[in-house]
DRENSEKE-248585 format. One record per residue: x, y, z of N, C-alpha, C in turn. Coordinates in steps of 0.1 Angstrom, whole numbers, padded with zeros to 4 digits, always signed. Layout:
N
XYZXYZXYZ...
% end
This chain:
295
+0335+1223+1923+0340+1234+1933+0330+1245+1932+0326+1250+1944+0317+1262+1944+0325+1274+1941+0317+1285+1938+0324+1298+1934+0333+1303+1945+0328+1302+1958+0336+1306+1969+0349+1299+1970+0349+1285+1969+0361+1277+1970+0370+1280+1958+0365+1282+1946+0373+1286+1935+0380+1299+1937+0373+1309+1942+0379+1322+1945+0390+1320+1956+0388+1312+1966+0398+1309+1976+0410+1304+1970+0409+1294+1961+0421+1288+1955+0428+1299+1946+0421+1307+1939+0427+1317+1931+0435+1327+1940+0429+1331+1951+0436+1341+1960+0448+1335+1967+0448+1322+1968+0459+1315+1975+0472+1313+1966+0471+1317+1953+0483+1316+1945+0494+1325+1951+0506+1320+1952+0517+1328+1959+0526+1335+1949+0527+1348+1950+0536+1356+1941+0550+1351+1942+0558+1352+1931+0571+1347+1931+0580+1354+1941+0579+1367+1943+0587+1374+1953+0584+1369+1967+0572+1365+1970+0568+1359+1983+0574+1345+1984+0573+1337+1973+0579+1324+1973+0594+1325+1977+0601+1334+1971+0615+1336+1974+0618+1338+1989+0610+1347+1995+0612+1349+2009+0609+1337+2018+0599+1329+2014+0596+1317+2021+0607+1307+2020+0613+1306+2008+0624+1296+2006+0636+1301+2014+0639+1314+2015+0650+1318+2023+0648+1314+2038+0635+1315+2042+0633+1312+2056+0632+1297+2059+0625+1289+2050+0622+1275+2053+0629+1265+2044+0636+1270+2034+0643+1260+2025+0636+1257+2013+0641+1249+2004+0635+1246+1991+0622+1240+1991+0619+1232+2002+0606+1226+2003+0594+1236+2003+0597+1249+2006+0586+1259+2007+0580+1261+1993+0588+1258+1982+0582+1260+1969+0571+1249+1966+0573+1237+1971+0563+1227+1969+0550+1231+1978+0553+1236+1990+0542+1241+1998+0534+1252+1991+0540+1261+1984+0534+1272+1977+0525+1266+1966+0530+1255+1959+0522+1249+1949+0509+1243+1954+0510+1237+1967+0499+1230+1973+0489+1240+1980+0494+1252+1982+0486+1261+1991+0472+1264+1985+0469+1266+1973+0455+1268+1968+0446+1256+1972+0451+1244+1971+0443+1233+1975+0440+1233+1990+0451+1236+1997+0450+1236+2012+0440+1246+2017+0441+1258+2011+0432+1269+2015+0418+1266+2011+0416+1261+2000+0402+1257+1996+0396+1247+2005+0404+1237+2009+0399+1226+2018+0396+1232+2032+0404+1241+2037+0402+1246+2050+0390+1256+2050+0388+1263+2039+0377+1272+2037+0364+1264+2037+0364+1253+2030+0352+1245+2030+0349+1239+2044+0359+1234+2051+0357+1227+2064+0353+1237+2075+0358+1250+2074+0355+1259+2085+0345+1269+2080+0339+1268+2069+0328+1276+2064+0332+1290+2062+0342+1292+2053+0348+1305+2051+0347+1309+2036+0345+1322+2034+0347+1328+2021+0360+1337+2022+0370+1333+2014+0383+1340+2014+0382+1353+2006+0385+1364+2012+0384+1377+2006+0397+1384+2001+0407+1383+2009+0420+1389+2005+0431+1381+2010+0443+1383+2004+0455+1375+2007+0467+1384+2011+0475+1380+2020+0487+1388+2023+0497+1379+2031+0506+1385+2038+0516+1377+2046+0530+1382+2043+0539+1377+2051+0553+1381+2050+0562+1369+2047+0573+1368+2054+0583+1358+2051+0582+1345+2058+0572+1344+2067+0570+1331+2074+0556+1325+2073+0547+1333+2067+0533+1327+2066+0525+1334+2055+0514+1328+2051+0504+1335+2043+0492+1337+2051+0485+1349+2050+0474+1352+2058+0463+1357+2049+0451+1351+2052+0439+1354+2044+0428+1360+2052+0423+1372+2048+0411+1377+2055+0399+1370+2049+0391+1365+2058+0379+1357+2054+0366+1362+2060+0355+1358+2054+0342+1360+2060+0337+1347+2064+0332+1346+2077+0326+1333+2082+0312+1333+2077+0309+1322+2069+0296+1322+2062+0284+1321+2072+0286+1315+2083+0275+1313+2093+0270+1326+2098+0279+1336+2100+0274+1348+2107+0280+1361+2100+0288+1360+2090+0294+1371+2083+0305+1378+2090+0310+1372+2101+0321+1378+2109+0334+1377+2101+0342+1387+2103+0356+1387+2097+0365+1378+2106+0373+1370+2099+0383+1361+2106+0395+1361+2097+0406+1355+2103+0419+1354+2096+0424+1340+2095+0427+1335+2084+0432+1322+2082+0447+1324+2080+0455+1318+2088+0470+1319+2088+0476+1305+2085+0485+1305+2075+0492+1292+2072+0507+1294+2071+0514+1284+2075+0529+1284+2074+0534+1271+2069+0545+1271+2062+0551+1258+2057+0556+1249+2067+0558+1254+2079+0564+1246+2090+0553+1244+2101+0548+1231+2101+0538+1228+2111+0542+1231+2125+0555+1230+2128+0559+1232+2142+0558+1247+2146+0560+1256+2136+0558+1270+2139+0543+1272+2143+0534+1266+2135+0520+1268+2138+0516+1262+2152+0522+1250+2155+0519+1244+2168+0524+1252+2180+0536+1258+2178+0541+1267+2189+0532+1279+2191+0528+1285+2180+0519+1297+2181+0506+1293+2188+0500+1281+2184+0488+1277+2190+0489+1274+2205+0501+1268+2209+0503+1266+2223+0503+1280+2231+0510+1290+2226+0510+1303+2232+0496+1309+2233+0489+1309+2221+0476+1316+2221+0466+1309+2230+0467+1296+2231+0459+1289+2241+0462+1293+2255+0475+1294+2258+0478+1299+2272+0474+1313+2275+0473+1321+2265+0469+1335+2266+0454+1337+2263+0446+1326+2263+0432+1327+2258+0424+1336+2266+0427+1338+2279+0419+1346+2288+0425+1360+2289+0435+1363+2281+0442+1376+2282+0436+1385+2270+0429+1395+2273+0422+1403+2262+0432+1411+2253+0444+1412+2257+0454+1419+2249+0462+1410+2240+0457+1398+2237+0463+1389+2228+0452+1384+2218+0455+1383+2205+0445+1379+2195+0440+1365+2199+0427+1363+2196+0420+1351+2199+0422+1340+2189+0424+1328+2194+0426+1316+2185+0412+1309+2184+0406+1308+2172+0393+1303+2170+0393+1288+2167+0403+1284+2159+0404+1270+2155+0418+1267+2150+0422+1254+2149+0436+1251+2145+0436+1238+2138+0445+1237+2129+0449+1224+2123+0464+1225+2122+0471+1222+2133+0486+1224+2133+0493+1215+2123+0487+1203+2121+0493+1194+2111+0494+1200+2097+0484+1208+2094+0484+1215+2081+0491+1229+2082+0496+1232+2094+0502+1246+2096+0492+1257+2096+0480+1254+2100+0469+1264+2099+0463+1268+2112+0460+1281+2113+0453+1287+2125+0442+1296+2120+0431+1296+2127+0420+1305+2124+0420+1315+2136+0421+1328+2133+0423+1338+2143+0411+1349+2142+0408+1354+2154+0398+1365+2154+0402+1377+2147+0393+1385+2143+0396+1398+2137+0399+1408+2148+0406+1419+2144+0409+1430+2153+0405+1443+2147+0397+1450+2153+0393+1463+2147+0397+1474+2157+0402+1486+2153+0405+1489+2139+0417+1482+2132+0426+1476+2141+0436+1468+2135+0449+1476+2131+0449+1489+2133+0461+1497+2130+0473+1492+2138+0485+1490+2133+0496+1487+2141+0502+1499+2149+0508+1496+2160+0514+1507+2167+0526+1513+2160+0532+1505+2151+0542+1511+2142+0537+1522+2134+0525+1520+2128+0519+1530+2120+0514+1542+2128+0509+1540+2139+0502+1550+2147+0511+1557+2157+0522+1550+2161+0530+1555+2172+0524+1550+2186+0532+1551+2197+0528+1545+2209+0535+1552+2221+0529+1550+2233+0535+1555+2245+0536+1543+2255+0546+1544+2264+0548+1533+2273+0536+1529+2281+0528+1539+2285+0516+1537+2293+0506+1528+2286+0505+1529+2273+0495+1521+2266+0499+1507+2262+0512+1504+2263+0516+1490+2261+0519+1483+2274+0520+1490+2285+0524+1484+2298+0513+1474+2302+0500+1477+2301+0490+1467+2305+0491+1454+2297+0494+1455+2284+0495+1443+2276+0508+1435+2281+0519+1442+2283+0531+1435+2287+0529+1428+2301+0522+1435+2310+0520+1429+2323+0510+1417+2322+0500+1419+2315+0490+1408+2314+0496+1395+2307+0505+1397+2297+0510+1386+2290+0520+1378+2299+0527+1385+2309+0536+1377+2317+0529+1372+2330+0516+1374+2331+0509+1370+2343+0504+1355+2342+0504+1349+2330+0498+1336+2329+0509+1325+2332+0505+1313+2337+0514+1303+2340+0521+1298+2327+0534+1295+2328+0541+1290+2316+0537+1276+2313+0536+1273+2300+0533+1259+2296+0545+1250+2300+0542+1237+2300+0553+1227+2303+0566+1229+2295+0577+1226+2301+0590+1229+2294+0591+1222+2280+0584+1210+2279+0584+1203+2266+0575+1209+2255+0567+1219+2259+0557+1224+2249+0563+1234+2240+0574+1241+2244+0579+1252+2236+0594+1252+2237+0601+1257+2227+0616+1259+2228+0619+1269+2239+0632+1268+2243+0637+1278+2253+0640+1291+2246+0641+1302+2253+0645+1315+2248+0659+1314+2242+0668+1306+2249+0681+1304+2244+0681+1298+2230+0672+1288+2228+0671+1282+2215+0666+1291+2204+0656+1299+2208+0650+1309+2199+0661+1319+2195+0669+1324+2204+0680+1333+2201+0691+1327+2193+0694+1315+2195+0704+1308+2187+0700+1308+2172+0687+1305+2170+0681+1305+2157+0682+1319+2151+0679+1329+2158+0679+1343+2153+0693+1347+2150+0703+1344+2159+0717+1347+2156+0722+1340+2143+0718+1327+2142+0722+1320+2130+0716+1327+2117+0704+1331+2118+0697+1337+2107+0703+1350+2103+0707+1358+2114+0713+1371+2112+0726+1370+2105+0734+1360+2108+0747+1358+2102+0746+1353+2088+0735+1346+2084+0733+1342+2070+0729+1354+2062+0720+1363+2068+0715+1374+2060+0724+1386+2060+0733+1387+2069+0743+1398+2070+0757+1393+2071+0763+1386+2061+0776+1381+2062+0786+1391+2067+0795+1387+2075+0805+1396+2081+0801+1402+2094+0788+1401+2098+0784+1405+2111+0786+1394+2121+0793+1396+2132+0795+1386+2142+0785+1387+2153+0780+1376+2158+0770+1376+2169+0777+1370+2181+0790+1368+2181+0797+1361+2192+0795+1368+2205+0796+1381+2206+0794+1388+2219+0780+1387+2224+0770+1388+2215+0756+1387+2218+0753+1372+2223+0759+1362+2217+0757+1349+2221+0762+1347+2236+0774+1352+2238+0780+1351+2252+0771+1357+2262+0766+1369+2259+0758+1376+2269+0744+1368+2271+0739+1363+2260+0727+1355+2261+0729+1343+2270+0740+1336+2269+0743+1325+2277+0743+1329+2292+0748+1341+2295+0748+1346+2309+0734+1348+2314+0726+1355+2305+0712+1359+2309+0703+1347+2310+0705+1337+2302+0696+1325+2302+0701+1315+2312+0712+1317+2319+0717+1308+2329+0710+1309+2342+0702+1319+2344+0694+1321+2356+0682+1330+2353+0676+1334+2364+0665+1344+2362+0652+1337+2361+0641+1345+2359+0628+1339+2359+0625+1332+2345+0615+1323+2346+0611+1316+2334+0596+1317+2332+0592+1322+2321+0578+1324+2318+0575+1322+2303+0563+1325+2299+0559+1324+2285+0563+1337+2278+0572+1336+2268+0577+1348+2261+0571+1348+2247+0566+1360+2243+0561+1362+2229+0572+1360+2219+0584+1366+2221+0595+1363+2213+0597+1372+2201+0587+1380+2197+0587+1389+2185+0578+1401+2188+0578+1406+2200+0568+1416+2204+0573+1430+2201+0571+1435+2189+0575+1448+2185+0563+1456+2180+0564+1469+2177+0552+1477+2174+0545+1473+2161+0551+1465+2152+0544+1461+2140+0536+1448+2143+0538+1442+2155+0531+1430+2159+0521+1433+2170+0518+1445+2172+0507+1449+2181+0497+1458+2174+0485+1455+2175+0474+1462+2168+0465+1469+2178+0459+1480+2174+0449+1487+2182+0436+1479+2181+0431+1474+2192+0419+1467+2193+0409+1475+2201+0397+1470+2203+0386+1477+2210+0390+1481+2224+0399+1473+2231+0403+1476+2245+0418+1481+2245+0423+1485+2234+0437+1490+2234+0447+1481+2227+0459+1480+2231+0470+1473+2225+0467+1458+2225+0469+1451+2214+0466+1437+2213+0477+1430+2205+0484+1420+2210+0495+1413+2204+0491+1402+2194+0499+1401+2184+0497+1391+2174+0510+1384+2171+0510+1373+2163+0522+1367+2157+0533+1363+2167+0530+1356+2178+0541+1352+2187+0550+1342+2180+0563+1343+2184+0573+1333+2181+0576+1327+2195+0567+1320+2200+0567+1317+2215+0579+1308+2219+0583+1311+2232+0593+1303+2238+0592+1305+2253+0601+1298+2260+0601+1299+2275+0614+1305+2280+0612+1315+2288+0624+1322+2293+0621+1334+2301+0630+1343+2301+0628+1356+2309+0618+1365+2302+0607+1368+2309+0597+1376+2302+0602+1391+2300+0613+1395+2306+0618+1408+2304+0623+1409+2289+0625+1398+2282+0629+1399+2268+0619+1406+2260+0606+1404+2264+0595+1410+2255+0595+1426+2257+0603+1431+2266+0604+1446+2267+0614+1452+2257+0622+1444+2251+0634+1449+2244+0630+1458+2232+0621+1453+2224+0618+1461+2212+0612+1475+2216+0604+1475+2227+0598+1487+2232+0609+1496+2237+0619+1491+2244+0630+1499+2249+0638+1505+2238+0641+1497+2227+0650+1502+2217+0643+1510+2206+0630+1509+2205+0623+1516+2194+0625+1531+2194+0632+1536+2184+0633+1550+2182+0644+1557+2190+0651+1550+2199+0661+1556+2207+0674+1557+2199+0682+1567+2203+0695+1569+2195+0706+1573+2204+0705+1572+2217+0716+1574+2226+0714+1567+2240+0724+1566+2248+0723+1558+2260+0713+1565+2270+0712+1578+2270+0703+1585+2280+0689+1582+2276+0686+1582+2263+0672+1579+2259+0668+1565+2262+0678+1556+2260+0675+1542+2263+0672+1540+2278+0680+1546+2286+0678+1545+2301+0665+1550+2305+0661+1562+2299+0648+1568+2302+0637+1559+2298+0638+1553+2286+0627+1544+2281+0626+1532+2290+0637+1526+2293+0636+1514+2302+0630+1517+2315+0634+1529+2321+0628+1533+2334+0613+1535+2333+0609+1541+2322+0594+1543+2320+0587+1530+2319+0592+1521+2312+0586+1508+2310+0585+1500+2323+0597+1498+2329+0598+1489+2341+0590+1495+2353+0588+1508+2353+0580+1514+2364+0565+1510+2362+0561+1507+2350+0547+1503+2347+0544+1488+2347+0555+1480+2344+0553+1466+2343+0558+1459+2355+0548+1454+2363+0552+1448+2376+0560+1435+2373+0571+1434+2381+0580+1422+2380+0591+1424+2371+0591+1434+2362+0602+1436+2353+0614+1442+2360+0626+1440+2354+0639+1445+2361+0646+1453+2351+0649+1466+2354+0656+1475+2345+0670+1470+2341+0677+1464+2350+0691+1460+2347+0690+1448+2337+0681+1439+2339+0680+1428+2329+0674+1432+2316+0665+1442+2316+0660+1447+2303+0672+1453+2295+0680+1461+2302+0692+1467+2295+0701+1457+2290+0704+1446+2298+0713+1436+2293+0707+1428+2281+0693+1426+2281+0687+1420+2270+0688+1429+2257+0687+1442+2259+0689+1452+2248+0703+1450+2242+0713+1449+2251+0727+1447+2245+0728+1434+2238+0722+1424+2243+0723+1411+2236+0715+1410+2223+0704+1418+2222+0696+1418+2211+0699+1429+2200+0707+1438+2204+0710+1449+2195+0715+1445+2181+0723+1434+2181+0728+1430+2168+0717+1425+2159+0707+1420+2164+0696+1415+2156+0689+1426+2149+0688+1438+2156+0681+1450+2150+0691+1457+2141+0704+1457+2145+0714+1465+2137+0718+1459+2125+0719+1445+2124+0725+1438+2113+0719+1442+2100+0705+1441+2099+0699+1444+2086+0701+1458+2082+0702+1467+2091+0705+1481+2088+0719+1483+2083+0728+1476+2090+0742+1477+2085+0744+1471+2071+0737+1460+2069+0738+1454+2055+0732+1463+2045+0722+1471+2049+0716+1481+2039+0724+1494+2038+0735+1495+2045+0743+1507+2044+0738+1519+2052+0729+1517+2061+0723+1528+2069+0733+1534+2079+0733+1547+2080+0742+1554+2089+0735+1565+2097+0722+1563+2099+0715+1573+2107+0718+1571+2122+0714+1581+2130+0718+1581+2144+0714+1568+2152+0702+1564+2149+0697+1552+2156+0705+1539+2152+0709+1538+2140+0717+1527+2135+0731+1527+2142+0737+1539+2142+0750+1541+2148+0750+1537+2163+0739+1541+2170+0738+1538+2184+0736+1522+2186+0728+1516+2177+0726+1502+2178+0739+1494+2176+0747+1499+2166+0760+1493+2164+0769+1494+2176+0769+1505+2182+0777+1507+2194+0772+1498+2205+0759+1498+2207+0753+1489+2218+0757+1474+2215+0757+1470+2203+0760+1456+2199+0775+1454+2199+0783+1464+2199+0797+1462+2198+0802+1458+2184+0795+1463+2174+0799+1460+2160+0808+1470+2155
% end
């Protein structure tokens, strides 16, 4: 094993607290995946000509900042225990390949749950820096402008939300998602169908050379207005502020509908409120989200 591949294997060792989060999300099989990850990362680094420099990631993937040996360019190697998660992300990124406000997909091995992604500079998240409706509107409009993949390529938004509601009830026992599920059924029973990012919040949008750039889709097919929800809810603490934010966003994003965005906010509020409620938070934003969700 070369020095670079040995270093890659060492960096791929998964800390115990990260293993626990992966097991919560993917089940007991994630522990075996963690044991195999150093070998997998070393193999991909060798195949794609990478030197692995740093490791990170959250509850659904491990992400490695790499240097491409051929030209010294920075790239990102992303791996997940669930190959289907990688496949769905690859489908979405391929559909958005010509959209400059979405991260570039350089290579994939979805059978191994692996994606190779372009670097983004400076890469600061909009959560860290703050944001204005005008600077995310172009991204939101561009992402909804591409043709939707075939219905068999991705799950529906209804399926995506059923999964999130189930996950919320497991993580926050005692919180009911019944009202949200009923409203979701109404909203997904009609309306437009397009490619939906599914997790488009300020922590998943980076500052790139041309402005806002989306990463980490949890892609599905459904109403593109769903992708405005996190931007509508971010930082608001009363109905007037929510109405003003929705008006500002929908005025800038062609094809969006203020009434549907508000309805999606009501259906999604429980997903945002539940972890705050479980943590005992009582700030104004949390109280408003609880009221919006009917908790």
